[in-house]
C-alpha positions in Angstrom: 5.4 -8.1 24.3 8.9 -7.1 24.1 10.6 -6.2 20.9 12.0 -9.6 19.0 15.5 -9.4 17.7 17.9 -11.7 16.2 21.7 -11.5 16.7 24.2 -11.0 13.5 27.9 -11.6 13.6 30.4 -9.5 11.4 30.0 -12.1 9.0 26.4 -11.5 8.4 27.2 -8.1 7.1 26.3 -9.0 3.5 22.9 -10.7 4.6 22.0 -7.4 6.3 22.5 -5.5 3.3 20.2 -7.8 1.3 17.7 -7.4 4.1 18.0 -3.8 3.7 17.5 -3.8 -0.1 14.3 -5.8 0.3 12.9 -4.6 3.6 14.3 -1.0 4.2 14.7 -1.9 7.9 17.8 0.1 8.3 16.1 3.6 8.4 13.9 2.6 11.5 13.7 4.9 14.4 15.4 2.4 16.7 18.2 1.5 14.6 21.7 2.0 15.4 23.9 4.8 14.3 25.7 2.3 12.3 22.5 1.1 10.2 20.9 4.7 9.9 24.2 6.4 8.7 26.2 3.5 6.5 23.3 1.1 5.2 20.9 3.6 4.7 23.5 5.3 2.1 24.2 2.0 0.6 20.3 1.5 0.3 20.0 5.0 -1.6 23.2 5.4 -3.4 25.3 2.0 -3.8 22.3 0.0 -4.7 21.1 2.5 -7.2 17.4 2.6 -6.3 17.3 -0.3 -3.8 15.0 -3.0 -4.0 13.0 -2.9 -7.3 13.8 0.6 -8.0 11.6 1.7 -5.0 14.0 3.3 -2.6 12.6 6.2 -0.9 14.0 8.5 1.9 12.0 7.9 5.5 11.7 10.5 8.0 10.2 8.8 11.2 9.4 12.1 12.8 7.4 13.4 9.7 5.7 10.3 9.4 4.5 10.2 13.0 3.0 13.7 12.3 1.1 12.1 9.4 -0.2 9.3 11.6 -1.2 11.9 14.0 -3.2 14.1 11.3 -4.9 10.6 10.5 -5.9 10.2 14.0 -7.3 13.9 14.2 -9.4 13.2 10.8 -11.2 10.5 12.6 -9.2 7.1 11.8 -9.0 4.5 14.3 -5.8 2.9 15.6 -5.4 -0.7 16.4 -2.4 -2.9 17.4 -2.3 -6.6 16.0 -0.3 -9.4 17.2 0.3 -12.1 14.2 0.3 -15.7 14.7 3.8 -16.0 15.1 3.5 -13.8 18.1 6.9 -12.1 17.3 5.6 -8.8 16.1 3.0 -6.1 16.9 1.4 -4.2 14.0 0.0 -0.9 13.9 -3.2 -0.6 11.9 -5.0 2.4 11.0 -8.8 1.9 9.9 -10.4 5.1 7.9 -14.1 4.7 7.9 -16.0 7.1 5.8 -19.0 7.1 8.2 -16.8 8.2 11.0 -15.1 10.8 9.1 -18.5 12.1 7.6 -20.1 12.4 11.0 -17.3 14.3 12.2 -17.4 16.7 9.3 -21.2 17.2 10.0 -20.8 17.7 13.7 -18.7 20.8 12.9 -21.1 22.2 10.4 -19.5 20.9 7.1 -20.7 18.5 4.5 -19.5 15.8 2.4 -21.4 15.2 -0.6 -21.4 14.5 -4.4 -21.8 17.6 -6.4 -22.5 16.5 -10.1 -19.3 14.8 -11.3 -17.4 15.5 -8.1 -17.3 14.4 -4.5 -16.3 17.4 -2.4 -16.0 18.7 1.4 -17.8 21.9 2.3 -17.4 24.1 5.2 -20.0 25.8 7.2 -21.4 29.1 6.3 -19.8 30.5 9.2 -16.4 28.9 9.9 -15.9 28.3 13.5 -12.3 27.9 15.2 -13.1 24.4 15.6 -13.6 23.9 12.0 -10.6 25.8 10.8 -8.6 23.7 13.1 -10.1 20.4 11.7 -9.8 21.7 8.0 -6.3 22.6 8.3 -4.6 19.8 10.5 -6.6 16.8 9.3 -8.8 17.5 6.3 -6.4 19.5 4.2 -3.3 17.1 5.1 -5.0 14.4 3.2 -7.2 15.8 0.7 -5.1 18.3 -0.9 -7.3 19.5 -4.0 -8.5 22.7 -2.8 -10.6 25.3 -4.9 -12.4 28.7 -4.0 -15.8 28.6 -5.5 -18.5 31.3 -4.7 -16.0 32.9 -2.1 -15.5 29.6 0.0 -13.1 26.9 0.1 -13.9 23.5 -1.0 -11.9 20.4 -1.0 -12.4 17.9 -3.9 -11.9 14.4 -3.0 -12.9 12.7 -6.2 -13.2 13.8 -9.8 -14.8 12.0 -12.9 -17.3 10.4 -10.2 -20.4 10.7 -12.3 -20.9 6.7 -11.7 -19.7 6.6 -8.0 -22.2 5.8 -5.6 -20.9 7.8 -2.7 -24.2 8.3 -0.6 -25.3 4.8 -0.9 -23.6 1.6 -0.2 -26.6 -0.4 -2.2 -24.9 -2.2 -5.0 -21.2 -0.9 -4.4 -18.8 -3.4 -5.4 -16.3 -2.4 -2.7 -16.6 -1.4 0.8 -13.1 -1.5 1.8 -9.6 -1.4 0.5 -6.7 -2.8 2.3 -3.5 -1.4 1.4 -0.8 -4.3 1.1 2.9 -3.4 2.4 6.3 -4.4 1.9 8.8 -2.1 3.8 6.9 1.1 3.4 4.9 2.9 5.9 1.2 3.8 5.3 2.2 7.3 6.6 3.7 7.5 3.0 0.6 6.5 1.3 -1.6 9.7 1.7 -2.0 9.5 -2.0 -3.7 6.0 -2.0 -5.6 6.5 1.1 -7.1 9.9 -0.2 -7.8 8.2 -3.4 -10.0 5.5 -2.3 -11.4 7.3 0.7 -12.2 10.1 -1.5 -14.7 8.0 -3.5 -16.5 6.8 -0.3 -14.7 3.6 0.3 -13.2 2.6 3.7 -9.5 2.2 3.8 -7.4 -0.2 6.2 -3.8 0.5 6.2 -0.9 -1.1 8.4 2.6 -1.0 8.9 5.0 -4.4 8.8 6.8 -5.4 11.5 9.9 -3.2 12.1 8.4 -0.2 10.5 7.5 3.1 12.5 5.6 1.9 15.3 5.2 -1.8 14.5 7.5 -4.1 16.1 9.3 -7.2 14.9 12.0 -8.2 12.6 11.1 -8.7 9.0 11.3 -11.6 7.0 9.4 -13.3 4.0 7.6 -15.4 6.3 7.0 -12.7 8.9 5.5 -10.3 6.3 3.0 -12.9 5.1 1.9 -13.6 8.6 1.5 -9.7 9.0 -0.9 -9.2 6.1 -2.8 -12.4 7.3 -3.2 -10.9 10.9 -4.6 -7.7 9.3 -6.9 -9.6 7.0 -8.4 -11.7 9.8 -9.1 -8.3 11.6 -10.6 -6.7 8.7 -12.9 -9.7 7.8 -14.5 -9.5 11.1 -16.4 -6.4 9.6 -16.2 -6.8 6.0 -17.1 -9.6 3.6 -14.0 -10.6 1.3 -16.3 -10.4 -1.7 -16.8 -6.5 -0.9 -13.0 -6.2 0.0 -10.1 -5.1 -2.5 -6.3 -5.8 -1.8 -4.2 -2.8 -3.3 -0.6 -2.8 -3.6 2.4 -1.2 -6.0 5.7 -2.9 -7.1 6.9 -4.9 -4.3 3.7 -4.5 -2.3 2.2 -6.9 -4.9 4.0 -9.7 -3.2 2.2 -9.5 0.0 -1.0 -8.6 -1.6 -1.0 -11.9 -3.8 -0.2 -13.9 -0.8 -3.7 -12.8 1.1 -5.3 -12.8 -2.4 -4.4 -16.6 -2.7 -5.9 -17.3 0.9 -9.3 -15.8 0.2 -9.5 -16.2 -3.6 -12.1 -18.8 -3.5 -14.4 -16.3 -1.2 -14.4 -13.9 -4.2 -11.7 -11.4 -3.0 -10.7 -8.6 -5.3 -7.3 -7.1 -6.2 -5.8 -4.0 -7.6 -2.2 -4.0 -8.5 -0.1 -1.1 -10.2 3.1 -2.1 -11.9 3.6 -5.6 -10.2 6.4 -7.6 -10.9 5.7 -11.4 -11.5 8.2 -12.3 -8.7 11.2 -10.9 -6.8 13.6 -12.9 -8.9 12.5 -11.3 -12.0 13.2 -7.9 -10.2 16.7 -8.9 -9.3 17.7 -9.6 -12.8 17.0 -6.2 -13.9 18.6 -3.9 -11.0 22.1 -3.0 -11.3 24.9 -5.3 -10.8 26.0 -4.5 -7.1 22.6 -5.3 -5.8 22.4 -8.4 -8.2 25.6 -9.7 -7.2 25.0 -9.3 -3.3 21.7 -11.0 -3.9 23.1 -14.0 -5.5 25.6 -14.3 -2.8 23.1 -14.2 0.1 19.5 -14.3 -1.4 18.3 -16.6 1.5 18.8 -13.7 3.8 15.2 -12.5 3.2 13.9 -16.0 4.8 12.8 -16.1 8.4 15.8 -17.2 10.9 15.7 -20.7 11.8 14.9 -19.8 15.4 11.6 -18.0 14.2 8.0 -19.5 14.3 7.7 -17.7 11.0 9.3 -20.6 9.3 6.0 -22.4 9.5 5.0 -20.2 6.9 5.7 -21.2 3.2 8.5 -19.1 1.9 8.8 -19.3 -1.9 11.1 -15.8 -2.6 8.0 -13.8 -3.2 7.0 -15.7 -6.4 3.7 -14.0 -7.3 3.4 -16.0 -10.6 4.0 -19.3 -8.7 1.3 -18.4 -6.3 -1.3 -17.5 -9.1 -0.6 -20.8 -10.8 -1.8 -22.6 -7.5 -4.9 -20.8 -7.1 -8.3 -22.5 -6.9 -11.2 -20.9 -9.0 -12.2 -17.5 -8.0 -14.9 -14.7 -8.9 -13.6 -11.5 -7.8 -12.1 -8.5 -9.9 -8.6 -7.8 -10.8 -7.2 -4.6 -12.0 -3.6 -4.7 -13.2 -2.0 -1.4 -14.3 1.0 -1.4 -16.4 3.0 1.5 -17.4 4.7 2.1 -20.8 8.2 1.8 -20.7 8.5 0.2 -17.3 11.2 -2.4 -17.2 10.9 -3.5 -13.4 7.4 -4.7 -14.0 7.5 -5.1 -18.0 4.2 -4.8 -19.8 4.4 -8.4 -20.8 4.9 -9.6 -17.7 1.8 -7.8 -16.3 -0.1 -9.3 -19.1 1.1 -12.7 -18.5 -0.2 -12.5 -14.8 -3.5 -11.1 -16.2 -3.9 -13.9 -18.6 -3.4 -16.7 -15.7 -5.9 -14.8 -13.4 -8.6 -14.9 -16.1 -7.9 -18.6 -16.5 -8.8 -18.8 -12.6 -12.1 -17.2 -13.1 -11.4 -13.6 -12.2 -12.8 -10.8 -14.3 -9.4 -9.1 -15.1 -9.0 -5.3 -16.5 -5.4 -4.6 -17.6 -5.0 -0.8 -17.9 -2.5 0.7 -19.9 -0.9 3.8 -18.3 1.5 6.5 -20.1 4.2 7.7 -17.6 3.6 11.3 -18.5 0.2 11.1 -17.5 0.8 9.6 -14.1 4.1 10.6 -12.6 4.4 9.8 -8.7 6.2 13.2 -8.3 6.8 16.2 -10.6 10.3 15.7 -12.1 10.5 12.1 -12.0 10.9 10.1 -15.1 11.2 6.4 -14.1 8.1 4.7 -15.6 8.1 2.4 -12.6 7.4 5.2 -10.3 4.3 6.3 -12.2 1.3 6.0 -10.5 -1.7 5.1 -13.0 -4.3 6.3 -10.2 -3.0 9.8 -11.0 -3.8 9.2 -14.9 -7.1 11.2 -15.5 -7.5 9.0 -18.7 -7.8 5.8 -16.4 -10.4 7.2 -13.9 -13.5 6.2 -15.4 -12.1 2.7 -16.2 -11.0 2.5 -12.6 -14.5 3.6 -10.9 -16.4 1.2 -13.0 -14.5 -1.5 -11.4 -14.1 -0.6 -7.8 -17.3 1.2 -7.5 
């Protein structure tokens, strides 16, 4: 299948910037010099922090090295074609059983030890173990300790109630990482977090990101996550699956959640805005003015079959209003001081979901306990899954 492209005239310059702010497509490996040089700088500088304050630099070569390390780890790569047939998606499936089998074949062990889950090497380290440890295991699980003269990797702490060695009674068999413009190669924290507790992970890149082909649009991104869901539910029950997303990723997460809500699918969102419109009102005046001028640029082009997908401007609140009754668990994490996804917005979504039959847990996170990277002070960039005070509550829900 060839790469699908759409023609843009000079007068479509502002819509391209809008698409950039939302989808970050100008930093793709295949983008032109103009896109890489000028628009990427607009995204990271002139637009402040880009769409939703979540701008991140993207190094395609570094990302590919991460993907290669995932394959060495034991993850399986798949390529899917969404229903519109205008894209090809790279999907990576991490199965605990596959990785555990590989560890044991090299003489190591992955086990629960008291309140921790950890990986131990063989008594006599072989060259094959050392190579696998350094190029795959340690690339994902970074919490290394020296105990009794041997190196161990701690994959989960505060895990007393986590049924790592048995799937009997487990609430969650697999977590699907929802996407919006960010590659799964940038999600090692989330992958290691869930995988380290014995939960399988399915990650994918939306059209136009890294090795996935196609042109991003709102309808296209909905088709992407639906295609991954169709693939995933050949092996897993929606009742034992949790969709995870942070910030704008919540927009695609809630789309799939709505489709499978009646079947009891589960949801875990961090700092999720109520809608894209609510985010636009809060960002700096440059990006806000441009969006008011050409906000429809995020919609699928008129000649695209993605127009068959209902586009509502990424309105998560409206999607929740339209839900039928469901029974899955929902975890909503809100960070104190976050203006992009204010706590009151998160609380309102939680209240609506309770009325739809979901068991909802709203976790309050202090940004100083869960910074995404040292030195960052923006509460919206805080990651509650890093917050040690929330681990017991999260484990209780997902495990």
